[in-house]
DOKOLRO-259975 format. One record per atom (N, C-alpha, C): residue number from 1; atom name; residue in one letter; x negated, y negated, z negated. Coordinates in pm, whole numbers, plus 32768, in hexadecimal, padded with zeros to 4 digits. Atoms other than C-alpha are relative to their C-alpha. Layout:
REM DOKOLRO-259975
nr_atom_rest_px_py_pz
NUM_CA_a_X_Y_Z;
...
END
This chain:
REM DOKOLRO-259975
nr_atom_rest_px_py_pz
1_N_m_800A_7FB0_7F6D;
1_CA_m_29F9_9747_D5F4;
1_C_m_7F93_7FC7_806D;
2_N_t_8060_8023_7F9F;
2_CA_t_28C9_9710_D6BE;
2_C_t_804E_7FF3_80C7;
3_N_t_7FE4_8029_7F99;
3_CA_t_293C_9684_D82E;
3_C_t_7FA6_8007_8085;
4_N_s_8052_7FF7_7FA8;
4_CA_s_2887_968B_D974;
4_C_s_8031_7F80_806B;
5_N_p_7FDA_8047_7F95;
5_CA_p_28EE_952B_DA21;
5_C_p_7FA3_7FB6_8098;
6_N_a_805A_8042_7F61;
6_CA_a_2846_9497_DB53;
6_C_a_7F96_7FA8_7FB0;
7_N_l_807F_8061_8035;
7_CA_l_26E1_93F3_DAF0;
7_C_l_8044_7F8B_8004;
8_N_a_7FC8_808A_7FFC;
8_CA_a_27A0_92AF_DB68;
8_C_a_804E_7FCA_7FAB;
9_N_e_7FB3_8049_803C;
9_CA_e_2874_92AC_DA7C;
9_C_e_7FBC_7FDF_7F5C;
10_N_l_803D_800F_807D;
10_CA_l_275B_92BE_D957;
10_C_l_7F91_7F63_7FE9;
11_N_t_8052_8074_7FE5;
11_CA_t_26B3_918D_D9FB;
11_C_t_8039_7F92_7F85;
12_N_g_7FFD_805F_8070;
12_CA_g_2698_9074_D8D4;
12_C_g_7F96_8001_7F95;
13_N_d_8022_8039_8074;
13_CA_d_25E7_8FE4_D79A;
13_C_d_8004_8078_7F8F;
14_N_y_7FCC_7FA4_806F;
14_CA_y_25BC_90F7_D683;
14_C_y_7F79_7FF9_7F63;
15_N_v_805A_7FFF_8071;
15_CA_v_2520_90E9_D524;
15_C_v_800C_809C_7FAB;
16_N_l_800E_7F93_8048;
16_CA_l_248F_9206_D44F;
16_C_l_8060_800F_7F88;
17_N_d_7FEC_7FEF_808C;
17_CA_d_2544_92A6_D33C;
17_C_d_7FB9_8044_7FA0;
18_N_p_8053_7FA6_8069;
18_CA_p_246F_92D6_D211;
18_C_p_8036_8065_7FB3;
19_N_a_7FAC_7FD3_8015;
19_CA_a_2575_9384_D185;
19_C_a_800F_80AA_801E;
20_N_h_7FE2_7F81_7F9E;
20_CA_h_25A3_94B3_D2A1;
20_C_h_7F87_8008_8064;
21_N_t_8069_7FD1_7FCC;
21_CA_t_2420_9496_D31F;
21_C_t_7F78_8012_7FBA;
22_N_r_8078_7FFD_809F;
22_CA_r_22D1_9508_D27A;
22_C_r_7FB3_8018_80AC;
23_N_i_8066_8040_7FC4;
23_CA_i_2186_949A_D30E;
23_C_i_7F99_8062_7FA2;
24_N_g_8075_7FAD_8059;
24_CA_g_209A_95DC_D299;
24_C_g_7F9D_8013_8064;
25_N_f_80AA_8026_800C;
25_CA_f_1F4B_9654_D2A4;
25_C_f_7FEE_80E2_7FCA;
26_N_i_8072_7F64_8013;
26_CA_i_1E7F_97CC_D2B2;
26_C_i_7F76_7FE9_7FF0;
27_N_a_808D_7FE4_7FF3;
27_CA_a_1D2F_9813_D232;
27_C_a_800B_807E_7FDD;
28_N_r_8049_7F6B_8067;
28_CA_r_1C40_9944_D1D7;
28_C_r_7FDC_7FD1_7FA2;
29_N_h_8051_8019_808B;
29_CA_h_1BCF_9940_D09B;
29_C_h_7F94_8097_7FF5;
30_N_a_8052_7FA7_8011;
30_CA_a_1AB0_9A14_D03F;
30_C_a_7FE4_8088_804F;
31_N_m_8010_7FB6_7F8C;
31_CA_m_1AAF_9AC4_D19D;
31_C_m_807F_8091_7FE6;
32_N_v_7FBF_7FAA_8009;
32_CA_v_1BBA_9BA1_D10B;
32_C_v_80A9_7FE9_7FF3;
33_N_t_7F75_7FF6_8015;
33_CA_t_1D08_9B04_D0E4;
33_C_t_8019_7F69_8039;
34_N_k_7FBB_806A_7FEB;
34_CA_k_1DE3_99E6_D148;
34_C_k_8011_7F77_7F98;
35_N_v_7FE4_8085_802D;
35_CA_v_1E17_98AE_D0B0;
35_C_v_8075_7F87_8031;
36_N_r_7FAD_8067_7FC1;
36_CA_r_1F6A_97F4_D102;
36_C_r_8039_7F89_7FC2;
37_N_g_7FE1_806E_8048;
37_CA_g_1FED_969E_D0A0;
37_C_g_8082_7F78_8081;
38_N_a_7FA5_8064_7FBE;
38_CA_a_20BD_956F_D129;
38_C_a_7FE8_7F75_7FD2;
39_N_f_7FF3_8076_803B;
39_CA_f_20B6_9409_D112;
39_C_f_808F_7FBC_800A;
40_N_h_7F5D_8024_800D;
40_CA_h_2203_9368_D079;
40_C_h_803E_7FA0_7FF9;
41_N_q_7FFC_809F_800A;
41_CA_q_21BF_91FD_D0BA;
41_C_q_7FF9_7FDA_80B0;
42_N_f_803E_8022_7F5A;
42_CA_f_21D6_91AA_D24B;
42_C_f_809F_7F9F_803D;
43_N_e_7FCD_8026_7FA6;
43_CA_e_229F_90CE_D356;
43_C_e_7FDB_7FFE_806C;
44_N_g_8040_7FE2_7F8A;
44_CA_g_22DA_9105_D4AD;
44_C_g_8089_7FD9_8051;
45_N_t_7FB1_8025_7F88;
45_CA_t_238E_9091_D5F5;
45_C_t_7FC2_802E_8062;
46_N_a_8028_7FD8_7FAF;
46_CA_a_23B1_90EF_D717;
46_C_a_807E_7FD6_8078;
47_N_h_7FA4_8039_7F5F;
47_CA_h_246C_907B_D8A5;
47_C_h_8006_807A_8045;
48_N_l_800B_7F73_7F9A;
48_CA_l_24DC_91C1_D93F;
48_C_l_8059_7FD1_8088;
49_N_d_7FAF_802E_7F9B;
49_CA_d_2522_916D_DA92;
49_C_d_801C_80A9_8058;
50_N_g_7FBA_7F6D_7FDA;
50_CA_g_25F4_92CA_DB2B;
50_C_g_8002_7FDB_8086;
51_N_a_802C_8016_7F6E;
51_CA_a_25F0_9245_DC8A;
51_C_a_7F72_8013_800E;
52_N_d_80A9_7FF8_7FF2;
52_CA_d_2481_922E_DC90;
52_C_d_7F95_8009_7F8E;
53_N_p_8023_7FE5_809B;
53_CA_p_23E9_92C9_DB5D;
53_C_p_7F6E_7FDA_803C;
54_N_a_8085_8031_7FFE;
54_CA_a_2277_9271_DBE0;
54_C_a_8000_7F3D_7FCB;
55_N_r_800C_8089_8024;
55_CA_r_22E6_9109_DB6E;
55_C_r_8022_7FC3_7F2E;
56_N_s_7FE1_7FEB_8089;
56_CA_s_2356_9178_DA12;
56_C_s_7F5F_7FB1_7FAA;
57_N_t_8067_801E_8078;
57_CA_t_2281_90F8_D8DB;
57_C_t_800D_8010_7F6C;
58_N_a_7FBC_7FEB_809B;
58_CA_a_2263_9120_D75F;
58_C_a_7F54_7FB4_7FCE;
59_N_q_804B_7FF8_806B;
59_CA_q_2196_90C8_D64C;
59_C_q_8020_7FFB_7F62;
60_N_m_7FEE_7FB1_80B6;
60_CA_m_2139_9128_D4E2;
60_C_m_7FBE_7FC5_7FAA;
61_N_v_803A_7FE2_806E;
61_CA_v_20BD_90BC_D3BE;
61_C_v_8021_8046_7F7B;
62_N_i_802D_7F98_8077;
62_CA_i_2042_91A7_D29C;
62_C_i_7FC7_7FD4_7F8A;
63_N_k_807A_806D_805B;
63_CA_k_1FE3_90FB_D161;
63_C_k_7FAC_80B9_7FB0;
64_N_a_8051_7F95_801D;
64_CA_a_1ED2_920D_D0F7;
64_C_a_7FFA_803E_7F64;
65_N_e_8024_7FB8_807B;
65_CA_e_1EDE_9201_CF90;
65_C_e_80A7_8043_7F9F;
66_N_s_7FB1_7FA4_8013;
66_CA_s_203A_92BB_CF8D;
66_C_s_7FE7_80B3_800D;
67_N_i_8046_7F78_7FD0;
67_CA_i_1F74_9407_CFF8;
67_C_i_803F_8024_7F93;
68_N_d_800C_7F80_804A;
68_CA_d_1FD8_9544_CF36;
68_C_d_8019_806E_802F;
69_N_t_7FE7_7F4F_7FCA;
69_CA_t_1F86_9695_CF40;
69_C_t_7FFD_8053_7F84;
70_N_g_7FC3_7F91_80A3;
70_CA_g_2021_96F5_CDCE;
70_C_g_7F96_7FF5_7F9C;
71_N_v_804A_800A_8015;
71_CA_v_1EF3_96C2_CD37;
71_C_v_7FC7_7F74_7FB2;
72_N_e_8017_8085_8004;
72_CA_e_1EBC_9568_CC72;
72_C_e_7F7D_7FF5_7FF7;
73_N_q_80AB_801F_7FE9;
73_CA_q_1D2A_9591_CC46;
73_C_q_7FD1_8012_807F;
74_N_r_8044_8006_7F71;
74_CA_r_1CEA_95EE_CDB2;
74_C_r_8033_7F86_8051;
75_N_d_7FD7_8099_7FBA;
75_CA_d_1DE7_94B8_CE19;
75_C_d_7FA7_7FBB_7FE3;
76_N_q_803B_806F_8009;
76_CA_q_1D1C_93D6_CD54;
76_C_q_7F58_7FDB_805D;
77_N_h_8077_8003_7FCB;
77_CA_h_1BD1_9458_CDF8;
77_C_h_800D_7FF6_807E;
78_N_l_7FE2_8035_7F8D;
78_CA_l_1C7B_9428_CF45;
78_C_l_7FF3_7F87_8020;
79_N_r_7FE8_80CB_8001;
79_CA_r_1CDA_92BE_CF23;
79_C_r_7F77_7FDE_8002;
80_N_t_8088_8047_800E;
80_CA_t_1B49_9288_CEE1;
80_C_t_7FCC_7FDC_8059;
81_N_n_803D_8017_7F81;
81_CA_n_1A56_9217_CF9F;
81_C_n_7FB0_80A8_8043;
82_N_d_8043_7F81_7FEB;
82_CA_d_19CE_939C_CFC3;
82_C_d_8049_8012_808F;
83_N_f_7F6C_8006_7F99;
83_CA_f_1B37_93A2_D089;
83_C_f_7FF3_7FB1_8065;
84_N_l_7F99_8064_7FE5;
84_CA_l_1C1D_92B1_D0EA;
84_C_l_7F9D_7F5B_7FDC;
85_N_d_8011_80A4_800A;
85_CA_d_1B86_9179_D050;
85_C_d_8063_7FB9_8010;
86_N_v_7F94_8052_7FDF;
86_CA_v_1CCA_90FF_CFF8;
86_C_v_801D_7F50_7FC5;
87_N_p_8027_809C_8017;
87_CA_p_1C60_8FBE_CF4E;
87_C_p_7FD9_7F9F_808C;
88_N_s_7FFE_803F_7F47;
88_CA_s_1BD5_8F52_D0AD;
88_C_s_8032_7FF4_8057;
89_N_f_7FB8_7FF4_7FB0;
89_CA_f_1C91_9013_D161;
89_C_f_809F_801E_8014;
90_N_p_7FAE_7FE1_8049;
90_CA_p_1DFA_900D_D0F8;
90_C_p_8063_8026_8064;
91_N_d_7FAA_7FD5_7FAA;
91_CA_d_1E8D_9053_D22C;
91_C_d_7FC0_8080_8096;
92_N_i_8041_7F8B_7FB7;
92_CA_i_1E61_919A_D355;
92_C_i_806F_7FAF_806C;
93_N_t_7FA7_8027_7FAA;
93_CA_t_1F21_9105_D49D;
93_C_t_7FF3_8034_8068;
94_N_f_801F_7FC5_7FC2;
94_CA_f_1F7D_918F_D5CA;
94_C_f_8048_7FBC_8057;
95_N_r_7FAA_804E_7FA0;
95_CA_r_1FFE_90D7_D730;
95_C_r_7FDF_806C_807C;
96_N_t_8014_7FCB_7F4A;
96_CA_t_2045_917C_D890;
96_C_t_7FE4_7FA1_8027;
97_N_s_7FFD_8041_7F6B;
97_CA_s_1FCB_9112_D9A4;
97_C_s_8024_8024_8052;
98_N_s_7FBD_7FBD_7F99;
98_CA_s_206A_920C_DA72;
98_C_s_805B_8078_7FFE;
99_N_v_7FC1_7F6F_8005;
99_CA_v_2182_9323_DA8E;
99_C_v_8019_8051_8065;
100_N_e_7FF8_7F8F_7F77;
100_CA_e_2174_944C_DB89;
100_C_e_8067_8068_7FD9;
101_N_p_7FB7_7F63_802A;
101_CA_p_2280_9546_DBC5;
101_C_p_7FEC_8062_8012;
102_N_r_8049_7F8E_7FDD;
102_CA_r_221F_9683_DBB7;
102_C_r_8074_805A_803D;
103_N_s_7F46_7FA7_7FA0;
103_CA_s_23AA_973C_DBF3;
103_C_s_8049_7F8C_7FB0;
104_N_d_7F54_8008_8039;
104_CA_d_251C_96E3_DB92;
104_C_d_7FD2_7FE7_7F56;
105_N_t_8028_7FF9_80A0;
105_CA_t_2489_9717_DA0A;
105_C_t_7F8A_7FAE_7FEB;
106_N_e_8059_800B_8025;
106_CA_e_233F_96B9_DA1A;
106_C_e_7F9A_7F8F_7FED;
107_N_y_8047_808B_800E;
107_CA_y_225E_9589_D9CA;
107_C_y_7F90_8003_7FF5;
108_N_r_80A2_7FDF_8006;
108_CA_r_20E1_9549_DA00;
108_C_r_7FED_7F40_7FC2;
109_N_v_7FE4_805D_802C;
109_CA_v_20D6_940B_D905;
109_C_v_7F4A_7FD9_8006;
110_N_t_8098_8015_8028;
110_CA_t_1F63_9339_D922;
110_C_t_8008_7FB9_7FCF;
111_N_g_8021_8098_8036;
111_CA_g_1EF4_9227_D84B;
111_C_g_7F7F_7FFB_7FBF;
112_N_d_809F_8047_8029;
112_CA_d_1DEB_918A_D78B;
112_C_d_8063_8030_7F4E;
113_N_l_7FF4_7FDE_8098;
113_CA_l_1DD3_9251_D5F3;
113_C_l_7F9C_7FBC_7FE3;
114_N_t_8048_8007_8064;
114_CA_t_1D30_917A_D506;
114_C_t_7FE6_8017_7F7E;
115_N_i_8006_7FC9_809A;
115_CA_i_1CB5_91ED_D3D6;
115_C_i_7F8C_7FD5_7FEA;
116_N_k_805C_8063_8010;
116_CA_k_1BCC_9122_D2FD;
116_C_k_7FEA_7FAC_8050;
117_N_d_802F_8067_7FA8;
117_CA_d_1B17_9053_D3DD;
117_C_d_7FB4_8039_809A;
118_N_t_803F_7FAD_7FA6;
118_CA_t_1AEA_913F_D4F3;
118_C_t_80A9_8021_805F;
119_N_t_7F94_7FE5_7FC8;
119_CA_t_1BE7_914A_D60D;
119_C_t_8013_8052_8089;
120_N_r_804A_7F76_7FAC;
120_CA_r_1BF3_9266_D71E;
120_C_r_80A5_7FFD_8055;
121_N_p_7FA5_7FE9_7FE2;
121_CA_p_1CED_92CA_D80D;
121_C_p_8031_809B_7FFF;
122_N_i_7FEF_7F8C_802A;
122_CA_i_1DB7_93F0_D7C1;
122_C_i_808B_8020_8087;
123_N_s_7F7E_7FDD_7FBB;
123_CA_s_1ED7_94AE_D89A;
123_C_s_8040_8048_7FA9;
124_N_i_7F88_7FB0_8063;
124_CA_i_1FFD_956D_D7CA;
124_C_i_8050_8015_807A;
125_N_d_7F95_7FA0_7FBC;
125_CA_d_20EB_964F_D884;
125_C_d_806D_7FE6_7F81;
126_N_f_7F81_8011_804A;
126_CA_f_2236_9609_D7FD;
126_C_f_8072_8051_804D;
127_N_e_7F8B_7FD7_7FDE;
127_CA_e_2385_96DB_D818;
127_C_e_804C_7FC4_7FFC;
128_N_y_7F72_803B_804A;
128_CA_y_24CB_9641_D842;
128_C_y_8055_8039_7FB8;
129_N_t_7FBA_7FB4_803B;
129_CA_t_2585_96E9_D74F;
129_C_t_80B7_7FF7_7FFF;
130_N_g_7F7E_802E_7FF6;
130_CA_g_26DD_963D_D77B;
130_C_g_802D_7FA2_8000;
131_N_t_7FD6_804C_8035;
131_CA_t_27C7_9548_D739;
131_C_t_8077_7FF9_7FB0;
132_N_a_7F84_7FAF_808D;
132_CA_a_28FF_9530_D64B;
132_C_a_802F_7F59_7FC7;
133_N_v_7FC5_808E_802F;
133_CA_v_29F4_93F6_D5D1;
133_C_v_7FDD_804F_7F8A;
134_N_d_7FE2_7FE2_8097;
134_CA_d_29F0_9408_D433;
134_C_d_8062_7FFF_8003;
135_N_p_7F9F_8056_8052;
135_CA_p_2AFB_93CE_D347;
135_C_p_8024_7FCC_8012;
136_N_f_7FD7_8097_8003;
136_CA_f_2AAB_9282_D351;
136_C_f_7FEE_7FAA_804A;
137_N_g_8001_802A_7F89;
137_CA_g_2AB0_924E_D4A7;
137_C_g_7F9B_7FEC_8044;
138_N_n_805B_8012_7F97;
138_CA_n_2953_9248_D510;
138_C_n_7FCA_8041_8061;
139_N_r_8048_7FA9_7FAE;
139_CA_r_28B7_92C5_D61C;
139_C_r_7F6A_803D_7FE9;
140_N_r_8092_7FE2_8023;
140_CA_r_279A_93B0_D5BC;
140_C_r_7FAD_8048_8087;
141_N_v_8048_7FA3_7F98;
141_CA_v_2679_9443_D6BD;
141_C_v_7F9C_8038_7FA7;
142_N_g_8040_7FD4_806B;
142_CA_g_25AD_9529_D644;
142_C_g_7FA4_8039_8048;
143_N_l_8066_8003_7FCF;
143_CA_l_2447_9581_D6B2;
143_C_l_7F79_8077_7F95;
144_N_e_8060_7F86_803E;
144_CA_e_231F_96A3_D64E;
144_C_e_7F6C_8001_804A;
145_N_g_8098_8024_7FCB;
145_CA_g_21B3_9671_D680;
145_C_g_7F98_8021_7FA7;
146_N_s_8089_7FF1_806D;
146_CA_s_2078_96C5_D602;
146_C_s_7F67_7FFA_806C;
147_N_v_8072_8042_7FCD;
147_CA_v_1EF0_967D_D65C;
147_C_v_7F92_8028_7FD2;
148_N_g_807F_7FD2_8050;
148_CA_g_1DA3_9704_D5E8;
148_C_g_7FAD_7F83_8024;
149_N_i_8065_806F_7FD7;
149_CA_i_1C8F_95EB_D5B9;
149_C_i_7F6A_803F_7FD6;
150_N_s_8062_7FC5_803E;
150_CA_s_1B44_9616_D515;
150_C_s_7FEC_7F5A_7FB1;
151_N_r_7FE2_8086_807B;
151_CA_r_1B55_952F_D3DC;
151_C_r_7F5A_7FB0_8018;
152_N_k_80B8_8044_7FF4;
152_CA_k_198E_94EF_D40F;
152_C_k_8048_7F92_8092;
153_N_e_800E_804A_7F9B;
153_CA_e_1A10_941D_D54C;
153_C_e_8025_7F82_7FC6;
154_N_y_7FDF_8038_804B;
154_CA_y_1ABC_9363_D456;
154_C_y_7FBE_7F8B_7FA8;
155_N_g_8067_8020_8075;
155_CA_g_1997_931B_D385;
155_C_g_804F_8048_7F75;
156_N_v_7FDC_7FCA_8087;
156_CA_v_1A56_93F6_D26F;
156_C_v_7F93_808E_7FE4;
157_N_t_8080_7FB4_8008;
157_CA_t_1900_94AC_D234;
157_C_t_7FE1_8051_7F7D;
158_N_w_8028_7FD7_806D;
158_CA_w_18EA_9509_D0C4;
158_C_w_8019_80AD_802C;
159_N_n_800E_7F79_8014;
159_CA_n_18C9_967D_D07C;
159_C_n_7F9E_803E_7FB2;
160_N_a_8062_7FA7_8055;
160_CA_a_181E_97B3_CFB0;
160_C_a_7FE7_8072_8022;
161_N_a_803E_7F8B_7FD6;
161_CA_a_1752_98BA_D00B;
161_C_a_8039_8095_7F94;
162_N_l_7FC6_7F97_804F;
162_CA_l_17D8_9A07_CF9B;
162_C_l_7F87_808C_7FD2;
163_N_e_807B_7F9A_803D;
163_CA_e_16E5_9B23_CED2;
163_C_e_8003_8064_808B;
164_N_g_8011_7FC2_7FA1;
164_CA_g_1726_9C09_CFCA;
164_C_g_8014_7FF8_80BF;
165_N_g_801A_8023_7F4E;
165_CA_g_16FD_9B4F_D121;
165_C_g_80AF_7FA4_802D;
166_N_g_7F87_802C_7FF8;
166_CA_g_184D_9A5A_D193;
166_C_g_7FD0_7F64_7FB3;
167_N_v_7FD4_806E_806D;
167_CA_v_18D8_991A_D101;
167_C_v_8058_8005_7FD6;
168_N_l_7F75_7FFF_803D;
168_CA_l_19DC_98B6_D02C;
168_C_l_8069_7FCF_8035;
169_N_v_7F5D_8015_7FAD;
169_CA_v_1AC7_97EE_D13E;
169_C_v_7FC0_7FF6_807A;
170_N_g_800C_8014_7F89;
170_CA_g_1AB9_9828_D27B;
170_C_g_7FF9_7FAA_806C;
171_N_d_8033_80A1_7FB3;
171_CA_d_1A81_9734_D3AD;
171_C_d_80A3_8004_802D;
172_N_k_7F75_8024_7FC6;
172_CA_k_1BEE_9797_D43C;
172_C_k_804A_7FDC_7FAA;
173_N_i_7F7B_8032_809A;
173_CA_i_1D05_96CA_D3A9;
173_C_i_805A_8034_8081;
174_N_v_7F9E_802B_7FE0;
174_CA_v_1E5B_9712_D444;
174_C_v_805A_7FB0_7FDE;
175_N_l_7FA8_806D_8038;
175_CA_l_1F45_960B_D466;
175_C_l_8077_8021_8038;
176_N_e_7F87_7FDF_7FC2;
176_CA_e_20B6_967A_D484;
176_C_e_8072_7F95_7FDE;
177_N_f_7F9D_8061_800D;
177_CA_f_21DE_957F_D4C9;
177_C_f_8086_8077_802B;
178_N_d_7F99_7FDC_7FF1;
178_CA_d_2343_95D1_D475;
178_C_d_8051_7FB9_7FD3;
179_N_i_7FD0_807C_7FE5;
179_CA_i_2408_94B7_D4EF;
179_C_i_80AC_8002_8016;
180_N_s_7F81_8027_800D;
180_CA_s_254C_942B_D4AA;
180_C_s_800C_7F78_800E;
181_N_a_8013_80AE_7FF1;
181_CA_a_2581_92D1_D54D;
181_C_a_8094_7FE2_8029;
182_N_i_7F3F_802B_7FD6;
182_CA_i_2701_921A_D553;
182_C_i_7FD6_7F93_8044;
183_N_k_7FE4_8048_7F79;
183_CA_k_2742_9169_D69E;
183_C_k_8038_7F6C_7F7C;
184_N_q_7FE9_8087_8038;
184_CA_q_2767_8FD7_D639;
184_C_q_8070_7FB7_806F;
185_N_d_7FB0_803D_7F77;
185_CA_d_287C_8F10_D6EB;
185_C_d_7FDD_7F6B_7FEF;
END
């Protein structure tokens, strides 16, 4: 059951629970549909400051090789130099530079996202979805957020022209974060 404790009660250090966290993405395919996928290997930590949310920090490392769209041939292509170049750049990273409270449950998290050899600032709007103590005594906090990025801005430029016009892969990628983090004692 989700409860709503005072934010000060949430203050502490957290680690992402990979079994209950989803790091996903959506890309436009052939100008007509969306391909959805996720990364299955990642780790992340955060320090939440409930009394002063602006002092909160977070960092995440995603293993690019863990990309999964449900189609192995496509996943293999995404791991090549045409897209993520996993042999040269095995990690995708994010590190916060600021956290801005927008309401009692909404926060704008700004930081540096690095894909391949390019680092750019992004801002992700997160919604605090609640906290609970699980059956094992772990205090969990939930957050959901998403952000659109241009893959070309990160050097991911491969594409193919379509016969009727347009391209095979859209430039805009939506990154999705469904976070379950466990408070550390």
